[in-house]
C-alpha atoms as one frame of an Amber mdcrd trajectory, in Angstrom:
protein
 100.453  58.858  92.432  98.831  61.640  90.422 100.579  63.973  87.993 101.279
  67.324  89.619 100.361  70.692  88.158 101.258  74.246  89.099  98.949  77.012
  87.875 100.738  80.338  87.532  98.333  83.234  87.055 100.009  85.764  84.780
  99.594  89.283  83.469 100.201  89.619  79.747 103.644  91.153  79.500 103.441
  92.025  75.839  99.846  93.239  75.871  96.811  91.328  74.595  93.224  91.688
  73.450  91.941  90.872  76.946  89.087  92.870  78.459  91.377  94.006  81.309
  95.007  95.091  80.973  97.713  95.567  83.610 100.308  98.250  82.985 103.919
  97.232  83.647 107.424  98.437  82.954 109.275  97.288  79.844 110.046  93.600
  80.415 113.121  93.905  78.202 114.784  96.429  80.521 117.801  95.184  82.532
 115.812  95.559  85.770 112.879  93.493  84.482 115.189  90.848  83.055 116.763
  90.350  86.479 113.294  90.080  88.017 112.266  87.515  85.402 115.401  85.486
  86.089 114.404  85.371  89.763 110.881  84.169  88.886 112.312  81.470  86.624
 114.688  80.373  89.383 111.754  79.980  91.770 109.571  78.085  89.284 112.472
  75.790  88.424 112.161  74.367  91.955 108.887  72.729  90.882 110.944  70.672
  88.380 108.443  70.857  85.510 108.899  68.389  82.672 106.120  70.037  80.638
 105.266  73.718  80.349 101.823  74.638  79.031 101.035  78.152  77.847  98.082
  80.350  76.946  98.388  80.024  73.199  96.058  78.390  70.704  96.581  74.662
  70.358  96.497  74.981  66.581  99.562  77.246  66.774 101.666  74.395  68.178
 104.040  74.185  65.206 104.639  77.931  65.082 105.340  78.145  68.811 107.654
  75.161  68.886 109.519  76.314  65.794 110.181  79.569  67.658 111.177  77.647
  70.788 113.722  75.589  68.876 115.093  78.739  67.268 115.591  80.041  70.800
 117.369  76.833  71.821 119.659  77.306  68.813 120.389  80.933  69.779 118.693
  82.230  66.634 115.671  83.954  68.188 115.454  87.256  70.034 112.704  86.820
  72.606 109.671  89.085  72.349 107.961  90.667  75.346 105.234  88.134  76.051
 105.278  85.732  78.975 105.198  82.668  76.719 108.707  83.455  75.560 110.071
  85.445  78.509 109.110  82.802  81.079 107.848  79.768  79.155 110.742  79.443
  76.708 113.411  80.337  79.238 112.112  78.010  81.960 111.605  75.168  79.501
 115.153  75.600  78.214 116.589  75.589  81.747 114.712  72.335  82.391 116.003
  70.942  79.070 112.453  70.214  77.914 112.066  69.454  74.229 108.879  71.399
  73.547 106.225  73.852  74.693 102.546  72.894  75.009  99.920  75.444  73.859
  96.529  74.628  75.402  94.221  77.570  74.682  91.001  77.619  72.638  89.177
  80.640  71.222  86.452  79.040  69.123  83.295  80.846  68.088  80.055  79.235
  69.255  77.817  82.089  68.162  78.152  83.993  71.439  77.811  87.745  71.853
  81.161  89.439  72.402  81.999  91.026  75.738  81.921  94.573  74.336  78.376
  94.019  73.097  77.299  92.622  76.471  78.735  95.546  78.429  77.323  98.101
  76.002  73.857  96.574  76.444  74.251  96.739  80.229  75.376 100.365  80.036
  72.145 101.277  78.266  69.689  98.931  79.951  71.129  97.869  83.337  73.194
 100.853  84.333  73.384 100.124  88.061  74.913  96.703  87.425  77.142  98.135
  84.688  78.428 100.801  87.076  79.138  98.193  89.741  81.187  96.153  87.267
  83.125  99.145  85.965  83.627 100.992  89.259  83.896  98.217  91.867  85.045
  94.995  90.208  87.379  96.006  87.391  89.388  98.625  89.369  90.289  95.991
  91.979  91.540  93.713  89.221  93.935  96.267  87.746  95.202  97.688  91.049
  98.918  97.040  91.641 100.274  94.989  94.549 100.805  96.840  97.818 103.825
  94.825  98.948 106.248  95.644  96.119 106.571  96.397  92.427 108.759  93.700
  90.927 107.454  91.144  88.437 107.635  88.570  91.227 105.560  90.826  93.482
 102.954  91.176  90.751 102.718  87.401  90.284 102.347  86.831  94.023  99.592
  89.451  94.041  97.772  87.835  91.112  97.889  84.370  92.683  96.597  85.301
  96.144  93.371  83.410  96.859  91.431  86.606  97.560  92.445  87.945  94.167
  91.553  84.689  92.375  88.097  84.745  93.982  87.580  88.391  93.016  88.548
  87.735  89.396  85.909  85.024  89.163  83.274  87.171  90.875  83.539  89.632
  87.984  82.319  86.955  85.576  79.418  86.150  87.857  78.390  89.808  87.696
  78.531  89.689  83.907  76.268  86.610  84.011  73.605  88.786  85.690  73.279
  91.027  82.631  70.061  90.473  80.710  66.315  90.815  80.764  63.522  88.269
  81.022  64.615  85.154  79.171  67.271  87.007  77.171  70.363  85.931  79.096
  72.750  88.384  77.486  75.598  88.032  79.976  75.226  84.269  80.234  75.595
  84.096  76.453  79.183  85.294  76.798  79.980  83.639  80.147  79.031  80.206
  78.758  81.760  80.733  76.138  84.180  81.693  78.928  83.361  78.435  80.738
  83.762  76.447  77.525  87.138  78.050  76.892  88.412  77.104  80.353  86.922
  73.617  80.181  88.701  73.125  76.854  91.961  74.278  78.443  91.394  71.652
  81.157  90.776  69.001  78.495  93.956  69.971  76.671  95.932  69.812  79.924
  94.546  66.340  80.603  95.757  65.294  77.180  99.331  66.171  78.117  99.537
  63.493  80.797 101.580  60.507  79.709 102.939  59.436  83.086 101.876  59.728
  86.722 105.233  61.403  87.369 104.458  64.298  85.033 104.996  67.752  86.534
 103.212  70.399  84.492 103.355  74.171  84.833 100.589  76.211  83.216 101.355
  79.874  82.502  98.020  81.577  81.912  96.185  84.838  82.472  95.215  85.090
  86.136  91.509  85.362  85.320  91.539  81.706  84.207  92.904  80.297  87.453
  89.625  79.873  89.351  87.868  77.780  86.709  90.846  75.792  85.438  91.754
  74.878  89.022  88.151  73.892  89.739  88.051  71.568  86.733  91.441  70.044
  87.574  90.449  69.348  91.182  87.012  67.984  90.325  88.484  65.624  87.733
  90.480  63.786  90.374  93.245  63.368  87.788  95.724  65.958  89.065  97.343
  67.077  92.270  97.284  70.885  92.160 100.232  72.358  94.044 100.406  75.748
  95.759 101.691  78.466  93.452 102.535  80.823  96.301 104.714  78.142  97.877
 107.053  78.491  94.906 106.727  82.216  94.209 107.248  83.501  97.755
């Protein structure tokens, strides 16, 4: 038996520094809180005993101090998905802690703004394709409904996951000659996701472990690839639980 993992591609409810942002209603509104409760009810069916989140591993103490404040009714939850879904689901499952698994180290790479600015000046056709064809499809809302659950179903559709990853492959094409400008950033993106995989692997203590990862949807393609290729995990269908 292999430990099971459920990858839930998220949008960042409280905003973030990500290259691409999705606009949503206030998650603290009564309507959104009811929608979040429904999502948590659905994810509870997976019976996770460990919930991993897109937060830096070195912030473990800070995050778990906040989680225990929440368990003691002494914390007002903020807007982000770590607290709105991660804390609440973990509490419902009576789990003792939250597991941050992200990495944002600097390996001397160019930043994404620098890469895109270079493309705008020197590879405008490719730049235009990225900005006018790829990114708009990533931020477009779901066509089947407008609840938080609808948005999560939309983000975790296979077609959407494939499209998210294709954007990074377009960025990898930016450059000239042997100056692989886009690759310089995309290699960091791969390292980040490979590190997330490594951190997830480190959470396994028993073959009966059932781990949920709440993470920006753009990460799903690579993290899933690494999990499957490792042979360590059984990756379950996210849509099976969300729909």
